[in-house]
N, C-alpha and C positions, 0 to 999 in steps of 0.2 A: 281375886286374882285369877280365878278360873276363866274369866272372860278373855284373858291374854293367852290361854292355852299353854300355861307354863308346865313343862314336863321335862324333868332332868334327863330322862332316858330318850326323849324324842324332841329335842330342841328345834328340829327342822319343821315341826308342825306348830311351833309356837308363833304367835303374832308378835311377841315382844321384840325380837331383832328388827323387824320391819318398822315397828313403831319408833324404835330408837333411831333408825335411819331417817324416818320422816321428821322426827324431832330435830335432828342435826341439821337437815335441809331447811326446816322451818326457821330455825334460829339464824341460819346463814341468810335466808331471804329477808328476814327482818333487819339484820345487820346491814345488808346491802342498801336499805332505805336511808341509813344514816340519820334517823330521826325525822325523815319527811313524813308528813301526815296528809291524808286525803281530805277533801272538803267535808264529807260526811263524818269522818273521824273527828274533826274539830268540833262538830256539833255534839257528838256523844261525850267527848272529853269535858266540854263545858257543862253539859248536863250533869255529868258525874261529879264535877266540882261542887255544884249546888247541893246535890244529894249527900255528898260526904260532909257538908257543913250543915246538914239538917234543913236546908231551904228547899223543900219539895215543891212548893208553888212555883218558884223561879225555874226549877228543873223541868217541870212540865211545860212552862212557857218556852223553854229552849227547844224541847222536842217532846211530843205527847206520848211516845211509846217507851216505858220506863226501864224494862228489865236490864238491858245492856248497861245503861248508865248506872243503875243501882249496883250491879256487879263490879263495875270499874271503881265506883265510889267506895264499895266495901273493901276491895283489895287495897286501895290507896289508904283508907283509914286504918286498916289492920296492919299493913306492912310498912307504911310511910314511903312506899316507892312512888316515883313520879307517875302522874296520871296516864301519860302515854305508854309508859312501860307496863303499868297495871292493865291497860287495855290490850296490849300485845300478849300478856300472860293469859288473859281470858280467851283471846282469839285462838292462840296456838293450842291451848288446852281443849277447846271445843273442836278444833280441826282434828286433833289426835283421837278424841273420843269418836268423832265421825268416822275416822279411819279404822278404828277397832271394829265398829259395827259393819263397815264396808267389807273388812276381811271376814268377819263372821258370816255375812251374807254370802260371800264367795264360797265359803266352806259348805254353806247350806244348799246352794244351787248346783254345785259341781263337785265331783270327787277327784279331780285331777291332782296329782301330787305336786304340781307346780303352781297351783292357784294362788298361793300367797305371794310367791316371788313375782308372778305375772301381775298381780294386783298392785304390788309396790312399784313395779316399773311403770305401769299405766299412770299411777298418781304422780310419780316423779317427772313424767314427761307430759303432763297435762298443762298446757300453756295457760289457759284462763285461771286455773287453780293455783299453780305454784308461782307463776310469773306475775300475774296481774293482781290477784285478790288475797292470797295468803298473807303477804306482808302488810296489807292495809288494815286500818282500824275500822271494822265493819260489824254490823249485827249479823251478817250473812253466815259467819262461822257457826254461831249458835243455831241458826236455821239448819245448816248442814247436819249438825250433830243430832237435832231432834228428828230431822227427816230420815237420816240413815238408820237411826235406832228404830223409827217407826216402820221403815221398810223391812228390817230384819224381823221384828216381832210380828208384823202383819203376815209375812210369809210363813212364820212358824204357826201362827194362829189359823191360817188357811189350811194348813196340813192337819193339825191336831185339835183345833178348837181349844176350849178351856178359858175360864174366866181370867186367870192370871195373864196369859198371853194377850187376851183381848184388852184388858186394862192397860197393859204395858205399851201396846202399839198406840192406843189412844192418848195415853199420857205423854209418850215421846213426841207425838205430833203436836200436842198442845204446848209442850215445852219449846219446840221449834217455832210455833206460832207466837209465843211470847217474845221472840226475837224479831220475826217478820210475820205479819198476820196472814200472808197468802198461804202458808202451810195449813192453816185451819180449814181451807177448802177441802182438804183430804178427809178431815174429820166429818165433814158434811156429806161427802160423796161415797166414801168407802162403805158405809153402812148399807147404801142402796145396792152396791155390788154384792155385799155379803148376803143380802136378802135373795138375790137372784142366783148367786153361785156360793152357797154356804160350804163350810168344811164338811167332809164326809160324815163326821161324827155328830153333826148338829142338824136340826131341822131349820128350815128357812126362818121361821119366827124366832127361834132361839138364837140363831146366828145374828139376826137383825138387832135383837134386844141386847145381846152381849156387845155388839160393835157400836151401839149408840148410848150405852148406859152412862159413860162418863160425860158425854156431851149433854145428856139430859140433866145430870147433876150440876154441871157448870152453868147451863142455861137457867136452871132453877135458882142458883145462887145469884146470878146477874139480875133476874127478875125481882128477887127479894131485896137486893140492894137498891134497885130502882124504886120499889115501893117504900122503902125506909127513907132514902135520901131524896127521892124525887129526881126526875130526868135532868132538871136544870143544875142540880148540885153534884151529879156524878160524872166524873171525867172518864169516858170510855176510850180515850186515846184514839187509835185508828181502827177500833173494832167495827164501827159502822161501815168501814170499807168493804167488809165481807158481803154486804148487801149492795152498797152503792156502786162498787167497781164492776161486779158482773152485769148490773143493769146498764151502766155506762158503756161497758164493752159491747153488749148486744146492740145498743143504739149506734155505736161507732162503726162496728163491723158491717152493718147494713146501710150505712149512710154513704152515698157516693161523694167523690171529690167535688168541690164547688166549681165545676167547669161549665160555663154557660156562654151562649152567643145569641145575638139578636138576628142573625142571618137565618131565614126560614129554612133554606135547604140544608145548611150545615147543622142546624139544630136537630133535625131528625137523623142525620148521619152519625152524630156523636152521642145520641141519646143513651146508649149503653156503655160508652167509652169510659166515663169516670169510674163506674163501679168495677168494670173489668180491669182497668189500669190499677186501681187500688188493690184488688185481690191478688193480681199478678205480682205487684211489687211486694206485698206482704209475704206471699209464698216464696218468692226468690230470696228475700231478706232472711226469712226463717230458715230456709235450707242452708243459706250461707253461714248463719250463726252456728247451726249445728255442726256443719262440716269444719268450720274454723275451730270450734270448741273441742272437737275430738281429734283433729289432725289426721294426716294420712295413715299413720300407724293404727289409729283407732278405727278408721273406716275399714281397713283391710281385716283387722282382727275381729271386728264386730261381724263382718260378712262371713268370716270363717265360722264363728260361733253359731250364727243362725243357719247357715247353709248345712252345717254338719249336725244340727240338733244337739249341741253340746249341753244345753240347759234343759232341765226337765220341763216338759210341756206345761204343766200346771204353774210352775214358777215363772216361766216365760210369759204366760198369759197375764199373770199379776204384774210383771214388769212392764208389759205393753200397756196395761190399764193405767198404771202409775205414770208412765211416760206420756200418755195421751192427756191426762189431767194436767201434769206439770207443763206440758207443751202449750196447752190452751192458756194456762195462767201466765206463761211467759209472753204469749201473743197479746194478752190483755194488758200487761205492763207496757209492752211496746206501743200499742195503739193509744193508750191513755196518757202516757208520759212523753211519747215520741223520743225516747232515749233507747238506743240500740245496744246498751251496755251488756256484755256477756254475763255479768253477775246475775241478771234476771233469768238466765237459762241454766244456772248451776244445778238445780234439782234434776233437770233433764240430763245434764252432763253426767252427774253421779250415776244415774241408771245406765247410761251408755258405757261408762267406765266398768261397770260390772260385767256387761256383755263382752266388752273389748278384752277384759282381763281373762275371761273364759276362753276366748279365741287364742289369745297369746299363750296361755298355759298349754293349750293343745299343740301349738307350734313348737314350744320348747320341748314338749314330750316327744314329738315326731323327730326333731333334730337330734335328741339324745339317742334315739333308736337307729339312726342312720349309720352307714358305713363310715369309717374314719375320715376318708378324704372328703366326702360330701358333708359330713358333720362339721369339719373345720370351716368349710366354705359358708355354710348357713350360720354358724356361730359368729363368724366375722361379720357377715352381712347384718344379722340381727343386732349385734353389738354396735356396729357403725350407725345404724338407724337410730337406736336408742340413745347413743352418746350425742349424736347430732341434735336430736330432739331435746335432750337434757341441756346441751350447750345453749340452745335457743331459749330455753326456759330461764336458766339461772346465771349463765356465765358470759352472756354476750354484751354486757354493759358494765361500766365501771361505777363503783359507789361514788356518790358525790354529796356534798353538803347542800341541803335545800337552800334556795335563794332567800326564803324568808328568814332563815338563820343568819344569813349574811347581813340582812337589815338590822336584826337585833344586835349582832356583834358590833356593827358600826355605831348604833345608838349608845350602847354601853361603853364602847371605846371612847366616845365623845362626852361621857358623863351625862347622858340624857336618859332620864327615867322613862321607860315605856308608858307609864301611867300619865305622863304629860303629853302624850302623842295621840292625835286623832287617828284611829285605826278602824277600818270597816271591812278588812279582808279576813275571811274565816281562818285561813291557815296562819296568817301573820298574828292573829289574835292569840292562837294557841302557842306559837313559838315565843311570843312576847309575854306569855303567861298572864294574859288579861282574861282569865277565865270568868271573872265576875261580870263580863258584858253579856247581858241577856240577848240583846239584838245585835246580830253580826252583819246586818245589811242597812246600816244607817246612811241615809241619803246625805250627800254633801250640800250644806246650806249655811247661810250666815249664822243661823241659830245653833246648828250642831257643831260648827267650828269655833264658836265663841269661847268655850272654856279652855281651849288648847293653845299652847305656844308652838307646838310642832304638829306636822301632818306627815303621815307615811301612806302613800297611795301606789296602787299599780299604775304603770306608766300610761296605759290607755285611759284610765279614769282621770289621771292628771291632765292629759291633753283635752279631754272632753269638758273639763270644768275650769278652764283658764280664767274666765271672768270672775268666778267666786274666789279664786286664789290670788287675786292681784295684790293683796296685802301680805303675801308670803313670798319669801325668796328661796330659791333652790339651794340646798346645802350639798346634796350628793345625788347622783343617779347611779343606781346599782344595776349592773347588767349581768346577763347570763350569756357569756360569749360576746357576740357583737350586738345582741338584742337587749335594749333597755327594758328592765322588768319593774323596778320600783323607784320612786322618787321620794326623798325626804326633804321637807320644807320647814322654814322657821318664820314665825310672824315678824314683820319688820317694825 
């Protein structure tokens, strides 16, 4: 409990009140979803179903990275709670643990009396975190947990050294990597930094050995497994991505866009254009993602923190290093997947939230020291900005029942068993509780439709496969407002 800084005589310095606030907001955000599940969440829930029933082979076929699915399956098997609720329990718990280490890191890098309050306000107004991803079923929450714990223990280790802190930051990052493997890049790169900039109490060689010890043990265990089982019999999941993705990123970043021409004069004029255009586009998009992720309040308060040297120089140097690595990892995900989702930038966001909270804490301290008239003006201004941001994050939309739930309600209302229905939509599979389907992307064909008396399809897929559906009649079109979303059909 000491990690929550519980102190009856000084509750103001305790993390617990802020964790309770974040818990309440987290539960509200999940409630706002009304059971809606994201595509990736459907994948993990189905994987967890197989794990909970002891079918590990099928679970790995659904998704090759197992920890999140194992945890969901364990909570479901232990508590008998629904799989989706079990997933939310794990995600909210991981987020709150990440928040604990976020607060602990704030206390480490700044001594402002308002650092915890400022840190809580920054998290509550973080749009990608609270509005977009916290209520989703994602592995990312576990990654945040491991990453923030790793940041905290690495900063402590950089100050004092010691085997315990060294093992803790490596272990934390490995735990984060068991949720999303890109965190493991830090386990590979931070030892190199430690060899160049070791803690004051350690030599370079000792620092390098301490920071790579756990990685060597894990590598030894993997090599032993490979020798015992053989490469063909050992499922490494997405672990090879640690080698494949950096190599693919290096190829991709230096490959120009395929813009060509047969015109002799134009060919020489645009010889450098594809590469320049690509790098310019990537730079603009990266800057846009960072600015959108931290918001106007974050930009201003981060500028205040850096301009006024509010963070100790050694700690700021470490945060800059971590930001550089996570920024490059995010760029690699962008280039290799061509998905500009903000969730790939969350490690960078967490680091900026630390800097932003430091600046906001200083602003709160300055306002408190002002004269009464000025104090009220700045308090009202700060409160207005924070409330407006918080409204944008959590209160600007009404909760609604997912359209996939409407399909299931209609089926059950007409005495149609979802198991008699051909379904190939990932979200609908989960809402219909067809967790036993290993493949959620079954192509529509005469063969795949043959066992089913009913079909439930997204409207776009229905329109694209009219010829294959000639033997079916439309029972209902389920719309979201004026836009048709799903069609349920029956074999004639």
